[in-house]
Biotite code that builds the C-alpha atoms (Angstrom):
import biotite.structure as struc

atoms = struc.array([
    struc.Atom([-0.126, 0.264, -0.018], chain_id="A", res_id=1, res_name="MET", atom_name="CA", element="C"),
    struc.Atom([1.401, 3.614, -0.684], chain_id="A", res_id=2, res_name="ALA", atom_name="CA", element="C"),
    struc.Atom([1.961, 6.051, 2.023], chain_id="A", res_id=3, res_name="LEU", atom_name="CA", element="C"),
    struc.Atom([-0.211, 8.243, -0.037], chain_id="A", res_id=4, res_name="THR", atom_name="CA", element="C"),
    struc.Atom([-3.636, 6.086, 0.013], chain_id="A", res_id=5, res_name="THR", atom_name="CA", element="C"),
    struc.Atom([-3.301, 6.795, 3.691], chain_id="A", res_id=6, res_name="VAL", atom_name="CA", element="C"),
    struc.Atom([-5.237, 10.022, 3.439], chain_id="A", res_id=7, res_name="GLY", atom_name="CA", element="C"),
    struc.Atom([-8.457, 8.610, 1.816], chain_id="A", res_id=8, res_name="ALA", atom_name="CA", element="C"),
    struc.Atom([-9.912, 7.755, 4.934], chain_id="A", res_id=9, res_name="PRO", atom_name="CA", element="C"),
    struc.Atom([-8.650, 10.376, 6.840], chain_id="A", res_id=10, res_name="LEU", atom_name="CA", element="C"),
    struc.Atom([-10.544, 12.697, 4.110], chain_id="A", res_id=11, res_name="GLY", atom_name="CA", element="C"),
    struc.Atom([-13.789, 10.918, 4.665], chain_id="A", res_id=12, res_name="SER", atom_name="CA", element="C"),
    struc.Atom([-12.989, 11.243, 8.361], chain_id="A", res_id=13, res_name="PHE", atom_name="CA", element="C"),
    struc.Atom([-12.489, 15.262, 8.354], chain_id="A", res_id=14, res_name="LEU", atom_name="CA", element="C"),
    struc.Atom([-15.129, 15.552, 5.816], chain_id="A", res_id=15, res_name="ALA", atom_name="CA", element="C"),
    struc.Atom([-17.908, 14.389, 8.605], chain_id="A", res_id=16, res_name="SER", atom_name="CA", element="C"),
    struc.Atom([-15.951, 17.152, 11.293], chain_id="A", res_id=17, res_name="LEU", atom_name="CA", element="C"),
    struc.Atom([-16.837, 19.821, 9.132], chain_id="A", res_id=18, res_name="VAL", atom_name="CA", element="C"),
    struc.Atom([-19.906, 19.074, 6.658], chain_id="A", res_id=19, res_name="THR", atom_name="CA", element="C"),
    struc.Atom([-22.536, 20.002, 9.779], chain_id="A", res_id=20, res_name="ASP", atom_name="CA", element="C"),
    struc.Atom([-20.341, 23.367, 10.971], chain_id="A", res_id=21, res_name="ARG", atom_name="CA", element="C"),
    struc.Atom([-19.736, 24.856, 7.944], chain_id="A", res_id=22, res_name="PHE", atom_name="CA", element="C"),
    struc.Atom([-21.884, 25.608, 4.457], chain_id="A", res_id=23, res_name="GLU", atom_name="CA", element="C"),
    struc.Atom([-21.225, 22.141, 2.584], chain_id="A", res_id=24, res_name="ARG", atom_name="CA", element="C"),
    struc.Atom([-20.655, 24.771, -0.791], chain_id="A", res_id=25, res_name="LYS", atom_name="CA", element="C"),
    struc.Atom([-17.682, 26.619, 1.000], chain_id="A", res_id=26, res_name="TRP", atom_name="CA", element="C"),
    struc.Atom([-16.276, 23.519, 2.357], chain_id="A", res_id=27, res_name="CYS", atom_name="CA", element="C"),
    struc.Atom([-16.132, 22.051, -1.445], chain_id="A", res_id=28, res_name="LEU", atom_name="CA", element="C"),
    struc.Atom([-14.220, 25.243, -2.456], chain_id="A", res_id=29, res_name="VAL", atom_name="CA", element="C"),
    struc.Atom([-12.016, 25.175, 0.389], chain_id="A", res_id=30, res_name="ALA", atom_name="CA", element="C"),
    struc.Atom([-11.037, 21.302, -0.185], chain_id="A", res_id=31, res_name="PHE", atom_name="CA", element="C"),
    struc.Atom([-10.686, 22.113, -3.753], chain_id="A", res_id=32, res_name="GLY", atom_name="CA", element="C"),
    struc.Atom([-8.334, 24.687, -3.009], chain_id="A", res_id=33, res_name="ALA", atom_name="CA", element="C"),
    struc.Atom([-6.627, 22.952, -0.830], chain_id="A", res_id=34, res_name="VAL", atom_name="CA", element="C"),
    struc.Atom([-6.558, 19.860, -4.012], chain_id="A", res_id=35, res_name="ILE", atom_name="CA", element="C"),
    struc.Atom([-5.359, 22.452, -6.327], chain_id="A", res_id=36, res_name="ALA", atom_name="CA", element="C"),
    struc.Atom([-2.427, 23.947, -4.434], chain_id="A", res_id=37, res_name="LEU", atom_name="CA", element="C"),
    struc.Atom([-1.393, 20.305, -3.434], chain_id="A", res_id=38, res_name="CYS", atom_name="CA", element="C"),
    struc.Atom([-1.739, 19.168, -6.537], chain_id="A", res_id=39, res_name="GLY", atom_name="CA", element="C"),
    struc.Atom([0.404, 21.709, -8.063], chain_id="A", res_id=40, res_name="LEU", atom_name="CA", element="C"),
    struc.Atom([3.233, 21.393, -5.637], chain_id="A", res_id=41, res_name="LEU", atom_name="CA", element="C"),
    struc.Atom([3.055, 17.262, -5.797], chain_id="A", res_id=42, res_name="TYR", atom_name="CA", element="C"),
    struc.Atom([3.467, 18.021, -9.866], chain_id="A", res_id=43, res_name="GLY", atom_name="CA", element="C"),
    struc.Atom([6.441, 20.537, -9.430], chain_id="A", res_id=44, res_name="LEU", atom_name="CA", element="C"),
    struc.Atom([8.421, 18.624, -6.463], chain_id="A", res_id=45, res_name="THR", atom_name="CA", element="C"),
    struc.Atom([11.059, 15.799, -7.096], chain_id="A", res_id=46, res_name="PHE", atom_name="CA", element="C"),
    struc.Atom([12.224, 15.212, -3.456], chain_id="A", res_id=47, res_name="ASN", atom_name="CA", element="C"),
    struc.Atom([10.736, 11.964, -2.729], chain_id="A", res_id=48, res_name="PRO", atom_name="CA", element="C"),
    struc.Atom([9.632, 12.590, 1.260], chain_id="A", res_id=49, res_name="ALA", atom_name="CA", element="C"),
    struc.Atom([7.574, 15.871, -0.107], chain_id="A", res_id=50, res_name="LEU", atom_name="CA", element="C"),
    struc.Atom([6.275, 13.822, -3.101], chain_id="A", res_id=51, res_name="ILE", atom_name="CA", element="C"),
    struc.Atom([4.631, 11.806, -0.768], chain_id="A", res_id=52, res_name="VAL", atom_name="CA", element="C"),
    struc.Atom([3.258, 14.334, 1.609], chain_id="A", res_id=53, res_name="VAL", atom_name="CA", element="C"),
    struc.Atom([1.452, 16.390, -1.059], chain_id="A", res_id=54, res_name="PHE", atom_name="CA", element="C"),
    struc.Atom([0.552, 12.725, -2.546], chain_id="A", res_id=55, res_name="GLY", atom_name="CA", element="C"),
    struc.Atom([-1.333, 12.299, 0.851], chain_id="A", res_id=56, res_name="PHE", atom_name="CA", element="C"),
    struc.Atom([-3.167, 15.673, 0.955], chain_id="A", res_id=57, res_name="LEU", atom_name="CA", element="C"),
    struc.Atom([-4.360, 15.577, -2.233], chain_id="A", res_id=58, res_name="VAL", atom_name="CA", element="C"),
    struc.Atom([-5.202, 12.386, -1.359], chain_id="A", res_id=59, res_name="ASN", atom_name="CA", element="C"),
    struc.Atom([-6.626, 13.477, 1.778], chain_id="A", res_id=60, res_name="LEU", atom_name="CA", element="C"),
    struc.Atom([-8.786, 16.446, 0.619], chain_id="A", res_id=61, res_name="PHE", atom_name="CA", element="C"),
    struc.Atom([-10.054, 14.777, -2.781], chain_id="A", res_id=62, res_name="GLU", atom_name="CA", element="C"),
    struc.Atom([-11.917, 12.080, -0.839], chain_id="A", res_id=63, res_name="ARG", atom_name="CA", element="C"),
    struc.Atom([-12.835, 14.837, 1.687], chain_id="A", res_id=64, res_name="GLY", atom_name="CA", element="C"),
    struc.Atom([-14.056, 16.444, -1.483], chain_id="A", res_id=65, res_name="TYR", atom_name="CA", element="C"),
    struc.Atom([-15.575, 13.808, -2.671], chain_id="A", res_id=66, res_name="THR", atom_name="CA", element="C"),
    struc.Atom([-17.715, 12.744, 0.395], chain_id="A", res_id=67, res_name="ALA", atom_name="CA", element="C"),
    struc.Atom([-18.956, 16.635, 0.904], chain_id="A", res_id=68, res_name="LEU", atom_name="CA", element="C"),
    struc.Atom([-20.397, 16.436, -2.797], chain_id="A", res_id=69, res_name="GLY", atom_name="CA", element="C"),
    struc.Atom([-22.233, 13.407, -2.067], chain_id="A", res_id=70, res_name="TYR", atom_name="CA", element="C"),
    struc.Atom([-24.053, 14.963, 1.068], chain_id="A", res_id=71, res_name="ALA", atom_name="CA", element="C"),
    struc.Atom([-24.015, 18.278, -0.962], chain_id="A", res_id=72, res_name="TYR", atom_name="CA", element="C"),
    struc.Atom([-26.015, 17.213, -4.701], chain_id="A", res_id=73, res_name="SER", atom_name="CA", element="C"),
    struc.Atom([-29.245, 16.370, -2.840], chain_id="A", res_id=74, res_name="PRO", atom_name="CA", element="C"),
    struc.Atom([-29.630, 19.561, -1.596], chain_id="A", res_id=75, res_name="GLU", atom_name="CA", element="C"),
    struc.Atom([-28.953, 20.903, -4.724], chain_id="A", res_id=76, res_name="LEU", atom_name="CA", element="C"),
    struc.Atom([-30.667, 18.671, -7.719], chain_id="A", res_id=77, res_name="PHE", atom_name="CA", element="C"),
    struc.Atom([-33.922, 16.110, -7.395], chain_id="A", res_id=78, res_name="ASP", atom_name="CA", element="C"),
    struc.Atom([-33.716, 12.579, -7.756], chain_id="A", res_id=79, res_name="THR", atom_name="CA", element="C"),
    struc.Atom([-34.284, 12.757, -11.398], chain_id="A", res_id=80, res_name="ARG", atom_name="CA", element="C"),
    struc.Atom([-31.540, 15.002, -12.048], chain_id="A", res_id=81, res_name="GLY", atom_name="CA", element="C"),
    struc.Atom([-29.347, 13.300, -9.486], chain_id="A", res_id=82, res_name="ARG", atom_name="CA", element="C"),
    struc.Atom([-29.977, 9.904, -11.194], chain_id="A", res_id=83, res_name="SER", atom_name="CA", element="C"),
    struc.Atom([-29.496, 11.045, -14.549], chain_id="A", res_id=84, res_name="LEU", atom_name="CA", element="C"),
    struc.Atom([-26.112, 13.012, -13.855], chain_id="A", res_id=85, res_name="GLY", atom_name="CA", element="C"),
    struc.Atom([-24.636, 9.955, -11.485], chain_id="A", res_id=86, res_name="THR", atom_name="CA", element="C"),
    struc.Atom([-25.849, 7.489, -14.560], chain_id="A", res_id=87, res_name="GLY", atom_name="CA", element="C"),
    struc.Atom([-24.009, 9.950, -17.198], chain_id="A", res_id=88, res_name="VAL", atom_name="CA", element="C"),
    struc.Atom([-20.958, 10.722, -15.146], chain_id="A", res_id=89, res_name="SER", atom_name="CA", element="C"),
    struc.Atom([-20.175, 7.021, -14.024], chain_id="A", res_id=90, res_name="TYR", atom_name="CA", element="C"),
    struc.Atom([-20.482, 6.168, -17.773], chain_id="A", res_id=91, res_name="GLY", atom_name="CA", element="C"),
    struc.Atom([-18.002, 8.633, -18.957], chain_id="A", res_id=92, res_name="LEU", atom_name="CA", element="C"),
    struc.Atom([-15.775, 7.442, -15.862], chain_id="A", res_id=93, res_name="GLY", atom_name="CA", element="C"),
    struc.Atom([-15.934, 4.033, -17.058], chain_id="A", res_id=94, res_name="ARG", atom_name="CA", element="C"),
    struc.Atom([-14.421, 5.063, -20.682], chain_id="A", res_id=95, res_name="LEU", atom_name="CA", element="C"),
    struc.Atom([-11.922, 7.536, -19.332], chain_id="A", res_id=96, res_name="SER", atom_name="CA", element="C"),
    struc.Atom([-10.376, 4.646, -17.082], chain_id="A", res_id=97, res_name="ASN", atom_name="CA", element="C"),
    struc.Atom([-10.325, 2.564, -20.372], chain_id="A", res_id=98, res_name="ALA", atom_name="CA", element="C"),
    struc.Atom([-8.424, 5.194, -22.660], chain_id="A", res_id=99, res_name="ALA", atom_name="CA", element="C"),
    struc.Atom([-6.923, 7.405, -19.786], chain_id="A", res_id=100, res_name="GLY", atom_name="CA", element="C"),
    struc.Atom([-3.504, 5.213, -19.110], chain_id="A", res_id=101, res_name="PRO", atom_name="CA", element="C"),
    struc.Atom([-3.211, 4.758, -22.964], chain_id="A", res_id=102, res_name="LEU", atom_name="CA", element="C"),
    struc.Atom([-3.656, 8.841, -23.363], chain_id="A", res_id=103, res_name="ILE", atom_name="CA", element="C"),
    struc.Atom([-1.557, 9.253, -20.314], chain_id="A", res_id=104, res_name="ILE", atom_name="CA", element="C"),
    struc.Atom([1.360, 6.736, -22.066], chain_id="A", res_id=105, res_name="ALA", atom_name="CA", element="C"),
    struc.Atom([1.109, 8.228, -25.493], chain_id="A", res_id=106, res_name="ALA", atom_name="CA", element="C"),
    struc.Atom([1.444, 12.099, -24.144], chain_id="A", res_id=107, res_name="LEU", atom_name="CA", element="C"),
    struc.Atom([4.590, 10.699, -21.706], chain_id="A", res_id=108, res_name="TYR", atom_name="CA", element="C"),
    struc.Atom([6.180, 9.230, -24.431], chain_id="A", res_id=109, res_name="HIS", atom_name="CA", element="C"),
    struc.Atom([5.786, 11.618, -26.827], chain_id="A", res_id=110, res_name="GLY", atom_name="CA", element="C"),
    struc.Atom([6.225, 15.090, -25.391], chain_id="A", res_id=111, res_name="THR", atom_name="CA", element="C"),
    struc.Atom([7.087, 14.355, -21.412], chain_id="A", res_id=112, res_name="GLY", atom_name="CA", element="C"),
    struc.Atom([6.022, 14.741, -17.870], chain_id="A", res_id=113, res_name="TYR", atom_name="CA", element="C"),
    struc.Atom([4.854, 18.384, -18.205], chain_id="A", res_id=114, res_name="GLN", atom_name="CA", element="C"),
    struc.Atom([2.517, 17.647, -20.920], chain_id="A", res_id=115, res_name="SER", atom_name="CA", element="C"),
    struc.Atom([0.930, 14.703, -18.699], chain_id="A", res_id=116, res_name="VAL", atom_name="CA", element="C"),
    struc.Atom([0.544, 17.278, -15.464], chain_id="A", res_id=117, res_name="PHE", atom_name="CA", element="C"),
    struc.Atom([-1.034, 19.802, -18.125], chain_id="A", res_id=118, res_name="ILE", atom_name="CA", element="C"),
    struc.Atom([-3.514, 17.528, -19.105], chain_id="A", res_id=119, res_name="LEU", atom_name="CA", element="C"),
    struc.Atom([-3.987, 16.605, -15.072], chain_id="A", res_id=120, res_name="HIS", atom_name="CA", element="C"),
    struc.Atom([-4.922, 19.770, -14.083], chain_id="A", res_id=121, res_name="ARG", atom_name="CA", element="C"),
    struc.Atom([-7.078, 20.692, -16.777], chain_id="A", res_id=122, res_name="GLY", atom_name="CA", element="C"),
    struc.Atom([-9.257, 18.031, -16.749], chain_id="A", res_id=123, res_name="HIS", atom_name="CA", element="C"),
    struc.Atom([-9.747, 19.368, -13.168], chain_id="A", res_id=124, res_name="LEU", atom_name="CA", element="C"),
    struc.Atom([-10.893, 22.859, -14.112], chain_id="A", res_id=125, res_name="ALA", atom_name="CA", element="C"),
    struc.Atom([-14.566, 22.613, -15.112], chain_id="A", res_id=126, res_name="PRO", atom_name="CA", element="C"),
    struc.Atom([-14.861, 21.827, -11.690], chain_id="A", res_id=127, res_name="GLY", atom_name="CA", element="C"),
    struc.Atom([-13.472, 24.902, -10.331], chain_id="A", res_id=128, res_name="ARG", atom_name="CA", element="C"),
    struc.Atom([-15.576, 27.771, -8.724], chain_id="A", res_id=129, res_name="PRO", atom_name="CA", element="C"),
    struc.Atom([-16.826, 30.373, -11.088], chain_id="A", res_id=130, res_name="ARG", atom_name="CA", element="C"),
    struc.Atom([-17.268, 33.429, -10.746], chain_id="A", res_id=131, res_name="PRO", atom_name="CA", element="C"),
    struc.Atom([-21.008, 34.913, -10.010], chain_id="A", res_id=132, res_name="GLY", atom_name="CA", element="C"),
    struc.Atom([-22.008, 31.562, -8.587], chain_id="A", res_id=133, res_name="GLY", atom_name="CA", element="C"),
    struc.Atom([-23.322, 29.863, -11.212], chain_id="A", res_id=134, res_name="LEU", atom_name="CA", element="C"),
    struc.Atom([-25.638, 27.063, -10.003], chain_id="A", res_id=135, res_name="ARG", atom_name="CA", element="C"),
    struc.Atom([-29.240, 25.479, -10.889], chain_id="A", res_id=136, res_name="PRO", atom_name="CA", element="C"),
    struc.Atom([-32.028, 26.773, -8.780], chain_id="A", res_id=137, res_name="PRO", atom_name="CA", element="C"),
    struc.Atom([-32.883, 25.231, -5.662], chain_id="A", res_id=138, res_name="ASP", atom_name="CA", element="C"),
    struc.Atom([-35.656, 22.472, -5.992], chain_id="A", res_id=139, res_name="PRO", atom_name="CA", element="C"),
    struc.Atom([-38.885, 22.929, -5.289], chain_id="A", res_id=140, res_name="PRO", atom_name="CA", element="C"),
    struc.Atom([-39.543, 21.845, -1.362], chain_id="A", res_id=141, res_name="GLY", atom_name="CA", element="C"),
    struc.Atom([-42.021, 19.101, -0.290], chain_id="A", res_id=142, res_name="PRO", atom_name="CA", element="C"),
    struc.Atom([-43.261, 21.424, 2.676], chain_id="A", res_id=143, res_name="TYR", atom_name="CA", element="C"),
    struc.Atom([-44.075, 24.561, 0.687], chain_id="A", res_id=144, res_name="GLY", atom_name="CA", element="C"),
    struc.Atom([-41.888, 27.583, -0.413], chain_id="A", res_id=145, res_name="GLY", atom_name="CA", element="C"),
    struc.Atom([-38.819, 27.357, -2.175], chain_id="A", res_id=146, res_name="GLY", atom_name="CA", element="C"),
    struc.Atom([-36.235, 24.621, -1.986], chain_id="A", res_id=147, res_name="GLY", atom_name="CA", element="C"),
    struc.Atom([-34.685, 22.322, 0.499], chain_id="A", res_id=148, res_name="THR", atom_name="CA", element="C"),
    struc.Atom([-31.446, 23.717, 1.045], chain_id="A", res_id=149, res_name="ALA", atom_name="CA", element="C"),
    struc.Atom([-30.896, 26.042, 3.778], chain_id="A", res_id=150, res_name="THR", atom_name="CA", element="C"),
    struc.Atom([-27.370, 26.955, 4.463], chain_id="A", res_id=151, res_name="HIS", atom_name="CA", element="C"),
    struc.Atom([-25.761, 23.854, 3.119], chain_id="A", res_id=152, res_name="GLY", atom_name="CA", element="C"),
    struc.Atom([-28.385, 21.688, 5.374], chain_id="A", res_id=153, res_name="ARG", atom_name="CA", element="C"),
    struc.Atom([-31.570, 20.216, 5.037], chain_id="A", res_id=154, res_name="LEU", atom_name="CA", element="C"),
    struc.Atom([-34.547, 21.938, 6.313], chain_id="A", res_id=155, res_name="THR", atom_name="CA", element="C"),
    struc.Atom([-36.390, 19.508, 8.549], chain_id="A", res_id=156, res_name="ALA", atom_name="CA", element="C"),
    struc.Atom([-39.654, 18.825, 7.498], chain_id="A", res_id=157, res_name="GLY", atom_name="CA", element="C"),
    struc.Atom([-42.788, 16.946, 9.898], chain_id="A", res_id=158, res_name="PRO", atom_name="CA", element="C"),
    struc.Atom([-41.398, 13.776, 9.116], chain_id="A", res_id=159, res_name="SER", atom_name="CA", element="C"),
    struc.Atom([-37.512, 14.395, 10.740], chain_id="A", res_id=160, res_name="HIS", atom_name="CA", element="C"),
    struc.Atom([-39.325, 15.861, 14.027], chain_id="A", res_id=161, res_name="ILE", atom_name="CA", element="C"),
    struc.Atom([-38.758, 13.186, 16.779], chain_id="A", res_id=162, res_name="GLY", atom_name="CA", element="C"),
    struc.Atom([-36.323, 10.827, 15.238], chain_id="A", res_id=163, res_name="GLY", atom_name="CA", element="C"),
])
């Protein structure tokens, strides 16, 4: 087992500590920024100890980011939208898992490490925070009024009272 993979369960644990204390949207932004910074430093260092440290931190915060994303998505999208998005993203993920290693090998062989690093950073760019806070509207709430999201937390309705 690689030392960097030890960060994965700790990242989920870290997410569990912050998910209800802070608004999830801003936790995702903070975790994403740390992933970007540590990923950049991971790609730019050649010191073996720092490679392990930054790899561990990327793994830790990436797993936390994933856990926060799974907790946040029901607050933004209805069941049909989440199901469609999950199915499409899993399907594309399977395709990229098959094609990715072939593309990486060709890039590395043809142009070297830097092009692989640029490709990796570039594929993360669509998930970055955008100015203007583009996000879908809140889904209609089951208890009247607007959406079900309130400052990153689900509102309690009658079915949640008493247990």
